[in-house]
C-alpha atoms as a printed R data frame, in Angstrom:
    type eleno elety resid chain resno        x       y      z
1   ATOM     1    CA   MET     A     1  -61.410  15.080 -0.023
2   ATOM     2    CA   LEU     A     2  -61.283  11.238  0.241
3   ATOM     3    CA   SER     A     3  -57.646  11.326  0.989
4   ATOM     4    CA   ASN     A     4  -57.784  13.101  4.367
5   ATOM     5    CA   ILE     A     5  -60.392  10.436  5.953
6   ATOM     6    CA   GLU     A     6  -58.506   7.512  7.906
7   ATOM     7    CA   SER     A     7  -58.823   3.866  6.380
8   ATOM     8    CA   VAL     A     8  -59.820   0.926  8.094
9   ATOM     9    CA   PRO     A     9  -57.816  -1.775  7.515
10  ATOM    10    CA   PHE     A    10  -58.853  -5.213  5.799
11  ATOM    11    CA   SER     A    11  -57.819  -7.413  8.824
12  ATOM    12    CA   THR     A    12  -60.268  -4.776 10.890
13  ATOM    13    CA   THR     A    13  -62.629  -6.028  8.491
14  ATOM    14    CA   ILE     A    14  -62.016  -9.961  8.752
15  ATOM    15    CA   HIS     A    15  -62.235  -9.402 12.696
16  ATOM    16    CA   VAL     A    16  -65.584  -7.902 12.592
17  ATOM    17    CA   ARG     A    17  -66.644 -10.849 10.101
18  ATOM    18    CA   ASP     A    18  -65.010 -13.817 12.217
19  ATOM    19    CA   THR     A    19  -66.100 -12.091 15.978
20  ATOM    20    CA   CYS     A    20  -69.136  -9.862 15.675
21  ATOM    21    CA   LEU     A    21  -71.919 -11.355 17.734
22  ATOM    22    CA   CYS     A    22  -74.664  -9.344 16.040
23  ATOM    23    CA   LEU     A    23  -73.655 -11.056 12.505
24  ATOM    24    CA   HIS     A    24  -73.250 -14.650 13.805
25  ATOM    25    CA   VAL     A    25  -76.707 -14.405 15.044
26  ATOM    26    CA   GLN     A    26  -78.168 -12.420 12.465
27  ATOM    27    CA   ARG     A    27  -76.863 -14.828 10.094
28  ATOM    28    CA   ALA     A    28  -78.121 -18.016 11.921
29  ATOM    29    CA   ALA     A    29  -81.369 -16.130 12.094
30  ATOM    30    CA   ARG     A    30  -82.177 -15.509  8.594
31  ATOM    31    CA   ALA     A    31  -80.669 -19.274  7.863
32  ATOM    32    CA   LEU     A    32  -83.002 -20.709  9.867
33  ATOM    33    CA   ALA     A    33  -85.878 -18.562  9.025
34  ATOM    34    CA   ARG     A    34  -85.352 -19.757  5.138
35  ATOM    35    CA   ARG     A    35  -85.625 -23.678  6.436
36  ATOM    36    CA   PHE     A    36  -88.932 -23.148  7.740
37  ATOM    37    CA   ASP     A    37  -90.021 -20.750  4.961
38  ATOM    38    CA   VAL     A    38  -89.576 -23.351  2.520
39  ATOM    39    CA   ALA     A    39  -90.886 -26.277  4.823
40  ATOM    40    CA   MET     A    40  -93.839 -24.203  5.187
41  ATOM    41    CA   LYS     A    41  -94.618 -22.708  1.625
42  ATOM    42    CA   PRO     A    42  -96.849 -25.369  0.306
43  ATOM    43    CA   ILE     A    43  -99.726 -24.501  2.932
44  ATOM    44    CA   GLY     A    44  -99.185 -20.697  2.374
45  ATOM    45    CA   LEU     A    45  -97.195 -19.471  5.664
46  ATOM    46    CA   ASN     A    46  -93.814 -18.373  6.650
47  ATOM    47    CA   ASN     A    47  -91.987 -18.292  9.849
48  ATOM    48    CA   GLY     A    48  -92.778 -15.121 10.993
49  ATOM    49    CA   GLN     A    49  -96.659 -15.511 10.052
50  ATOM    50    CA   PHE     A    50  -96.751 -18.938 12.161
51  ATOM    51    CA   SER     A    51  -94.673 -17.583 15.131
52  ATOM    52    CA   LEU     A    52  -97.256 -14.346 15.505
53  ATOM    53    CA   MET     A    53 -100.077 -16.902 14.932
54  ATOM    54    CA   MET     A    54  -98.688 -19.375 17.844
55  ATOM    55    CA   SER     A    55  -98.438 -16.305 19.727
56  ATOM    56    CA   LEU     A    56 -102.026 -15.404 19.720
57  ATOM    57    CA   ASN     A    57 -103.092 -19.289 20.181
58  ATOM    58    CA   ARG     A    58 -104.162 -18.320 24.102
59  ATOM    59    CA   PRO     A    59 -107.144 -19.263 25.775
60  ATOM    60    CA   VAL     A    60 -107.921 -15.066 25.996
61  ATOM    61    CA   PRO     A    61 -107.605 -12.240 23.096
62  ATOM    62    CA   ALA     A    62 -103.951 -10.934 23.090
63  ATOM    63    CA   THR     A    63 -102.989  -7.373 23.487
64  ATOM    64    CA   MET     A    64 -100.684  -5.772 21.138
65  ATOM    65    CA   LYS     A    65  -98.348  -4.731 23.718
66  ATOM    66    CA   SER     A    66  -98.191  -8.639 24.699
67  ATOM    67    CA   VAL     A    67  -97.748  -9.722 21.481
68  ATOM    68    CA   CYS     A    68  -94.927  -6.827 20.189
69  ATOM    69    CA   ASP     A    69  -93.374  -7.803 23.736
70  ATOM    70    CA   LEU     A    70  -93.392 -11.598 23.208
71  ATOM    71    CA   LEU     A    71  -92.040 -11.612 20.010
72  ATOM    72    CA   ALA     A    72  -89.822  -8.500 20.417
73  ATOM    73    CA   MET     A    73  -91.314  -6.417 17.799
74  ATOM    74    CA   ASP     A    74  -92.448  -2.995 17.348
75  ATOM    75    CA   ARG     A    75  -95.992  -1.976 17.157
76  ATOM    76    CA   THR     A    76  -95.802  -0.929 13.365
77  ATOM    77    CA   THR     A    77  -94.035  -4.054 12.575
78  ATOM    78    CA   LEU     A    78  -97.004  -5.985 13.798
79  ATOM    79    CA   THR     A    79  -99.910  -4.171 12.460
80  ATOM    80    CA   ALA     A    80  -98.521  -4.429  9.097
81  ATOM    81    CA   ALA     A    81  -97.545  -8.507 10.126
82  ATOM    82    CA   LEU     A    82 -101.488  -8.614 11.265
83  ATOM    83    CA   LYS     A    83 -103.210  -6.794  8.131
84  ATOM    84    CA   VAL     A    84 -101.655  -9.897  5.829
85  ATOM    85    CA   LEU     A    85 -103.274 -12.318  8.459
86  ATOM    86    CA   GLU     A    86 -106.445 -10.745  8.813
87  ATOM    87    CA   ARG     A    87 -107.107 -10.516  4.877
88  ATOM    88    CA   ARG     A    88 -106.504 -13.760  4.613
89  ATOM    89    CA   GLY     A    89 -108.921 -14.894  7.611
90  ATOM    90    CA   LEU     A    90 -106.743 -16.168  9.490
91  ATOM    91    CA   VAL     A    91 -106.634 -13.331 12.712
92  ATOM    92    CA   LYS     A    92 -109.038 -10.844 14.306
93  ATOM    93    CA   THR     A    93 -109.066  -7.860 15.811
94  ATOM    94    CA   GLU     A    94 -111.809  -6.272 18.012
95  ATOM    95    CA   THR     A    95 -111.752  -3.461 20.216
96  ATOM    96    CA   ASP     A    96 -110.299  -3.663 23.832
97  ATOM    97    CA   PRO     A    97 -113.660  -3.328 26.032
98  ATOM    98    CA   LYS     A    98 -111.730  -2.137 28.814
99  ATOM    99    CA   ASP     A    99 -109.866   0.233 26.962
100 ATOM   100    CA   ARG     A   100 -111.497   1.304 23.612
101 ATOM   101    CA   ARG     A   101 -107.739   2.866 22.361
102 ATOM   102    CA   GLY     A   102 -106.409  -0.915 22.705
103 ATOM   103    CA   ARG     A   103 -106.968  -4.006 20.437
104 ATOM   104    CA   LEU     A   104 -107.395  -7.533 21.169
105 ATOM   105    CA   LEU     A   105 -105.859  -9.957 18.889
106 ATOM   106    CA   MET     A   106 -107.091 -13.716 18.286
107 ATOM   107    CA   LEU     A   107 -106.912 -16.801 15.723
108 ATOM   108    CA   THR     A   108 -110.304 -17.541 13.643
109 ATOM   109    CA   GLU     A   109 -111.510 -21.240 12.991
110 ATOM   110    CA   ALA     A   110 -109.532 -20.701  9.695
111 ATOM   111    CA   GLY     A   111 -106.317 -19.472 11.846
112 ATOM   112    CA   MET     A   112 -106.521 -22.086 13.944
113 ATOM   113    CA   ALA     A   113 -106.897 -24.820 11.190
114 ATOM   114    CA   MET     A   114 -103.960 -23.300  9.476
115 ATOM   115    CA   LEU     A   115 -101.590 -23.289 13.068
116 ATOM   116    CA   SER     A   116 -102.887 -27.234 13.462
117 ATOM   117    CA   ALA     A   117 -101.238 -27.932  9.695
118 ATOM   118    CA   ALA     A   118  -98.157 -26.136 10.446
119 ATOM   119    CA   LEU     A   119  -97.330 -27.491 13.467
120 ATOM   120    CA   PRO     A   120  -96.069 -30.562 12.556
121 ATOM   121    CA   ILE     A   121  -94.049 -29.078  9.820
122 ATOM   122    CA   TRP     A   122  -92.291 -27.056 12.478
123 ATOM   123    CA   THR     A   123  -91.947 -30.160 14.454
124 ATOM   124    CA   ARG     A   124  -89.990 -31.682 11.918
125 ATOM   125    CA   VAL     A   125  -87.838 -29.258 10.590
126 ATOM   126    CA   HIS     A   126  -87.324 -28.442 14.415
127 ATOM   127    CA   ALA     A   127  -86.275 -32.026 14.782
128 ATOM   128    CA   GLN     A   128  -83.819 -31.849 12.204
129 ATOM   129    CA   ILE     A   129  -82.626 -28.818 13.397
130 ATOM   130    CA   ASP     A   130  -82.036 -30.270 16.951
131 ATOM   131    CA   ALA     A   131  -80.497 -33.530 15.685
132 ATOM   132    CA   GLU     A   132  -78.107 -31.220 13.755
133 ATOM   133    CA   LEU     A   133  -76.791 -28.804 16.748
134 ATOM   134    CA   GLY     A   134  -76.482 -32.715 18.684
135 ATOM   135    CA   ASP     A   135  -77.701 -33.717 22.473
136 ATOM   136    CA   GLY     A   136  -78.570 -30.684 24.360
137 ATOM   137    CA   GLY     A   137  -77.158 -27.901 21.528
138 ATOM   138    CA   SER     A   138  -80.419 -26.424 21.213
139 ATOM   139    CA   ASP     A   139  -80.807 -25.684 25.104
140 ATOM   140    CA   VAL     A   140  -77.132 -24.372 25.038
141 ATOM   141    CA   VAL     A   141  -78.028 -22.141 22.050
142 ATOM   142    CA   ARG     A   142  -81.442 -21.206 23.673
143 ATOM   143    CA   ARG     A   143  -79.274 -20.565 26.995
144 ATOM   144    CA   SER     A   144  -77.030 -18.124 25.556
145 ATOM   145    CA   LEU     A   145  -79.193 -15.985 23.742
146 ATOM   146    CA   ALA     A   146  -81.759 -16.027 26.817
147 ATOM   147    CA   GLY     A   147  -78.707 -13.672 28.094
148 ATOM   148    CA   ILE     A   148  -78.910 -11.082 25.459
149 ATOM   149    CA   ARG     A   149  -81.185  -8.374 26.605
């Protein structure tokens, strides 16, 4: 019976809309992701793939755990994202010789070339966003977000 359920006033909806940190961060994240996705589309990458590939740009192969931790991503999501990049020949995985259950992740030559092509695009778009946020704005946002764990 719907009539027995207590309703939430519309004013509460407006309050949550205007004050919810999660909503505001998600909206900003989606807007930023779209900007980078559009900018990188001509080279065939999206912002998530760029971030994942950048996380693999290391002097030694990365472990699944280290990448999951860096990107705040669960293992299943990372595995799915890696499969796409592996099929394109941009990333390869190998069994960890120290722990046969583990996988080591690394960029291929083609992956490094793609990352090199993407970096100037990221730099340009990031500079535009920095300019829009004004002097120190990006640093304030980063510091604020770093406080959320």
